[in-house]
C-alpha positions as CSV (number, residue, x, y, z in Angstrom):
1,M,45.3,-17.3,-25.5
2,L,41.8,-16.5,-26.8
3,K,41.2,-13.1,-28.1
4,P,38.0,-11.3,-26.8
5,A,35.2,-11.0,-29.3
6,L,35.1,-7.6,-30.9
7,R,31.4,-7.7,-31.5
8,D,28.5,-9.0,-29.5
9,P,27.1,-12.0,-31.4
10,A,23.6,-11.2,-30.1
11,A,23.8,-7.5,-31.2
12,L,22.0,-8.1,-34.6
13,P,19.1,-10.1,-33.2
14,R,18.6,-7.6,-30.4
15,L,18.6,-4.8,-32.9
16,L,16.1,-6.6,-35.1
17,I,13.8,-7.2,-32.1
18,A,14.0,-3.6,-31.1
19,I,13.1,-2.5,-34.6
20,V,10.1,-4.9,-34.8
21,A,8.9,-3.7,-31.3
22,I,9.0,-0.1,-32.5
23,L,7.2,-0.9,-35.7
24,L,4.5,-2.7,-33.7
25,L,4.2,-0.1,-31.0
26,W,4.1,3.0,-33.3
27,P,0.7,2.3,-34.8
28,G,-0.7,1.7,-31.3
29,I,0.6,5.0,-30.2
30,Q,-0.9,6.7,-33.2
31,L,-4.3,5.0,-32.7
32,S,-4.3,6.0,-29.0
33,E,-3.7,9.6,-30.0
34,L,-1.1,10.0,-27.2
35,S,0.0,13.6,-27.0
36,F,1.6,15.6,-24.2
37,S,1.0,18.9,-25.9
38,G,-2.2,19.5,-24.0
39,L,-0.3,19.6,-20.7
40,A,1.9,22.3,-22.1
41,N,-1.1,24.5,-23.0
42,S,-1.2,27.6,-20.9
43,E,-5.0,27.5,-20.2
44,N,-4.9,23.8,-19.3
45,A,-1.9,24.3,-17.1
46,A,-3.6,27.2,-15.3
47,S,-6.7,25.0,-14.7
48,I,-4.7,22.1,-13.4
49,S,-2.7,24.5,-11.1
50,S,-5.9,26.1,-9.8
51,F,-7.5,22.7,-9.1
52,L,-4.4,21.3,-7.4
53,A,-4.0,24.4,-5.2
54,D,-7.4,23.6,-3.7
55,F,-6.0,20.2,-2.5
56,W,-4.3,21.8,0.5
57,P,-5.3,21.8,3.2
58,P,-7.5,18.7,3.0
59,A,-11.1,19.0,4.2
60,H,-11.4,17.9,7.8
61,D,-14.6,19.4,9.2
62,A,-16.8,17.1,11.3
63,A,-19.6,16.7,8.8
64,F,-17.3,15.8,6.0
65,L,-15.3,13.3,8.1
66,Q,-18.5,11.5,9.0
67,L,-19.4,11.2,5.4
68,L,-15.8,10.1,4.5
69,C,-15.9,7.4,7.2
70,R,-19.2,6.0,5.9
71,A,-17.9,6.0,2.3
72,T,-14.7,4.2,3.4
73,L,-16.7,1.5,5.3
74,E,-19.0,1.2,2.3
75,T,-16.0,0.6,0.0
76,L,-14.6,-2.1,2.3
77,A,-18.0,-3.7,2.5
78,I,-18.4,-3.7,-1.3
79,A,-15.0,-5.4,-1.7
80,T,-15.5,-8.0,1.0
81,A,-19.1,-8.9,0.2
82,G,-18.2,-9.2,-3.5
83,M,-15.3,-11.4,-2.8
84,T,-17.4,-13.6,-0.5
85,L,-20.0,-14.1,-3.3
86,A,-17.2,-14.7,-5.8
87,L,-15.8,-17.5,-3.6
88,L,-19.2,-19.2,-3.3
89,I,-19.3,-19.3,-7.1
90,A,-15.6,-20.0,-7.8
91,L,-15.1,-23.0,-5.5
92,P,-17.7,-25.3,-7.0
93,V,-17.1,-24.3,-10.6
94,S,-13.3,-24.7,-10.2
95,L,-13.9,-28.3,-9.0
96,L,-15.9,-29.0,-12.2
97,A,-13.3,-27.3,-14.4
98,S,-10.2,-29.0,-13.0
99,R,-9.0,-32.4,-14.1
100,A,-7.2,-33.0,-10.8
101,L,-10.3,-34.8,-9.4
102,S,-11.2,-36.6,-12.6
103,L,-11.7,-40.3,-12.3
104,S,-10.0,-40.7,-15.7
105,A,-6.8,-39.4,-14.2
106,V,-6.9,-42.2,-11.7
107,H,-8.0,-45.2,-13.8
108,R,-6.7,-44.2,-17.3
109,H,-3.1,-43.3,-16.3
110,G,-3.6,-39.6,-17.0
111,R,-5.4,-40.0,-20.3
112,P,-8.5,-37.7,-20.4
113,S,-11.8,-39.3,-21.4
114,W,-14.2,-37.7,-23.8
115,L,-17.0,-37.7,-21.2
116,G,-14.8,-35.9,-18.7
117,Q,-13.8,-33.3,-21.3
118,L,-17.5,-32.9,-22.2
119,L,-18.3,-32.2,-18.5
120,R,-15.4,-29.8,-17.9
121,W,-15.7,-27.6,-21.0
122,P,-19.0,-26.0,-19.9
123,A,-17.5,-25.1,-16.6
124,R,-14.4,-23.7,-18.2
125,G,-16.5,-21.8,-20.7
126,L,-18.5,-20.3,-17.8
127,L,-15.3,-19.1,-16.1
128,I,-14.3,-17.5,-19.4
129,V,-17.6,-15.6,-19.7
130,L,-17.5,-14.5,-16.1
131,R,-14.0,-13.0,-16.3
132,S,-14.0,-11.7,-19.9
133,I,-16.2,-8.7,-19.1
134,P,-14.6,-6.1,-16.9
135,E,-16.2,-5.3,-13.5
136,I,-16.8,-1.7,-14.6
137,V,-19.0,-2.9,-17.4
138,W,-21.0,-5.2,-15.1
139,A,-21.3,-2.2,-12.7
140,L,-22.8,-0.1,-15.4
141,L,-25.3,-2.9,-16.3
142,F,-26.3,-3.4,-12.6
143,V,-26.7,0.3,-12.0
144,R,-29.3,0.2,-14.7
145,A,-30.9,-2.9,-13.3
146,V,-30.9,-2.3,-9.5
147,G,-30.2,1.4,-9.3
148,L,-27.4,3.5,-7.8
149,G,-25.7,2.2,-4.7
150,P,-23.3,-0.5,-3.4
151,T,-25.4,-3.4,-4.6
152,A,-24.3,-2.9,-8.2
153,G,-20.7,-2.9,-7.1
154,V,-21.0,-6.1,-5.0
155,L,-22.6,-8.0,-7.9
156,A,-20.1,-6.7,-10.4
157,I,-17.1,-7.8,-8.3
158,A,-18.8,-11.1,-7.5
159,I,-19.3,-12.0,-11.2
160,T,-15.9,-10.9,-12.6
161,Y,-13.8,-12.1,-9.7
162,S,-15.5,-15.5,-9.5
163,G,-14.3,-16.2,-13.0
164,M,-10.7,-15.1,-12.1
165,L,-10.7,-17.1,-8.9
166,G,-12.2,-20.2,-10.5
167,K,-9.7,-20.3,-13.3
168,V,-6.7,-19.9,-11.0
169,Y,-8.0,-22.3,-8.4
170,A,-8.5,-25.0,-11.1
171,E,-4.9,-24.5,-12.3
172,I,-3.6,-24.7,-8.7
173,Y,-5.4,-28.0,-8.2
174,E,-3.7,-29.4,-11.2
175,S,-0.2,-28.0,-10.3
176,V,0.0,-29.6,-6.8
177,D,0.9,-33.2,-6.0
178,Q,-2.2,-35.1,-7.0
179,R,-1.2,-38.5,-5.6
180,P,-3.1,-38.1,-2.3
181,A,-6.3,-37.1,-4.1
182,H,-5.9,-40.0,-6.6
183,S,-5.3,-42.4,-3.7
184,L,-8.5,-41.3,-2.0
185,L,-10.5,-41.5,-5.2
186,G,-9.1,-45.0,-6.0
187,A,-10.1,-46.1,-2.5
188,G,-13.7,-45.1,-3.2
189,S,-14.0,-41.7,-1.5
190,S,-16.1,-38.9,-2.9
191,R,-14.6,-36.1,-4.9
192,L,-15.4,-33.6,-2.2
193,T,-13.6,-35.7,0.4
194,A,-10.6,-36.2,-2.0
195,W,-10.6,-32.4,-2.5
196,L,-10.7,-31.6,1.2
197,Y,-8.1,-34.0,2.3
198,G,-6.0,-34.6,-0.9
199,V,-5.9,-31.2,-2.6
200,V,-6.6,-28.5,-0.2
201,P,-3.7,-29.2,2.2
202,N,-1.2,-28.8,-0.6
203,A,-3.0,-26.0,-2.4
204,A,-4.2,-23.9,0.5
205,A,-1.1,-21.6,0.6
206,E,-1.3,-20.6,-3.1
207,M,-5.1,-20.3,-2.9
208,L,-4.9,-18.0,0.2
209,S,-2.2,-15.9,-1.4
210,Y,-4.1,-15.3,-4.6
211,T,-7.4,-14.7,-2.7
212,V,-5.8,-12.0,-0.5
213,Y,-4.3,-10.4,-3.6
214,R,-7.7,-10.4,-5.3
215,W,-9.3,-8.8,-2.3
216,E,-6.8,-6.0,-2.5
217,C,-7.7,-5.6,-6.2
218,A,-11.4,-5.6,-5.2
219,I,-10.9,-2.7,-2.9
220,R,-9.4,-0.7,-5.8
221,A,-12.0,-1.8,-8.2
222,S,-14.8,-0.8,-5.8
223,V,-13.4,2.7,-5.8
224,V,-13.3,2.8,-9.6
225,M,-16.8,1.5,-9.9
226,G,-18.0,4.3,-7.6
227,F,-17.6,6.7,-10.6
228,V,-20.5,5.0,-12.4
229,G,-22.7,5.2,-9.3
230,A,-21.8,1.9,-7.5
231,G,-21.3,3.6,-4.1
232,G,-18.3,3.9,-1.9
233,L,-15.4,6.3,-2.1
234,G,-15.4,6.5,-5.8
235,Q,-18.9,7.9,-5.9
236,Q,-18.0,10.6,-3.3
237,I,-14.8,11.5,-5.2
238,D,-16.8,11.9,-8.4
239,L,-19.4,14.2,-6.7
240,S,-16.6,16.3,-5.2
241,M,-14.8,16.6,-8.5
242,R,-18.0,17.8,-10.2
243,M,-18.3,20.5,-7.6
244,F,-14.5,21.4,-7.9
245,A,-14.1,20.7,-4.2
246,G,-10.3,20.0,-4.3
247,A,-10.0,19.8,-0.5
248,E,-12.6,17.0,-0.3
249,V,-10.9,15.1,-3.1
250,S,-7.6,15.4,-1.4
251,S,-9.0,14.0,1.8
252,M,-10.6,11.1,0.0
253,L,-7.5,10.3,-2.0
254,L,-5.4,10.2,1.2
255,T,-8.0,7.9,2.8
256,F,-7.9,5.6,-0.2
257,L,-4.1,5.5,0.0
258,L,-4.3,4.6,3.6
259,L,-6.9,2.0,2.8
260,V,-4.7,0.3,0.3
261,L,-1.7,0.4,2.7
262,L,-3.8,-1.2,5.4
263,A,-5.0,-3.9,2.9
264,D,-1.4,-4.6,1.9
265,L,-0.4,-4.8,5.6
266,L,-3.2,-7.2,6.3
267,S,-2.2,-9.4,3.4
268,R,1.4,-9.6,4.6
269,V,0.2,-10.6,8.1
270,L,-2.1,-13.3,6.7
271,R,0.7,-14.6,4.4
272,R,3.2,-14.8,7.3
273,R,0.6,-16.4,9.6
274,F,-0.8,-19.1,7.2
275,L,1.8,-19.5,4.4
């Protein structure tokens, strides 16, 4: 009869990993100047309590609700218009960046040609540039270029999200079964035809799921970009916070919460309907 082990054989490696993680995280915590002592300060606690006390009841007068409705619709419009422009950029660039529709994959038994690599690298580099800069930075730049308002938010979402969508779409094309597309290319069809009839039917579910998820992220991003003057709920929240109007901030936060819940519900309906 085997005796049970008195010690866990993986205990030492786990302990070493924990020690290494602490040693790596500690400098980061020090550099970030993380401290909770400010929350315990009596003056800060009184200011926070006073501000939070103004949150109830939420503002609900007719003039404010009209302004809130307009800001909410503006936020939805920024996210949807930005995603539409992002799709218009991401789809063609993803076709150039993906090797799924490469002729070398058909005629060279999967071995990439130097010419194909030369053509794909600029497209992949463009996608890296587009997604490497956060949308909030693009929003700051476009606010300077086109002025305050939703236009800056739309352009910022379009640029950043086109890079994200293009990268993921290109990877989805390469992860699905490529035999239908290769058969169409081998028969002499164009790459666009091979993409429509050989790739899209297999990749549509993953593409739709990721696109809907990114649309949800665009709604949240449009609110954040409002704090730099890109319109929508974020800009109104920033103005109300500057005036210490806690009741208005409370109403807008509740509206934003409802907006995210509705976006999540819509994404579930779309996934159940089309996936």
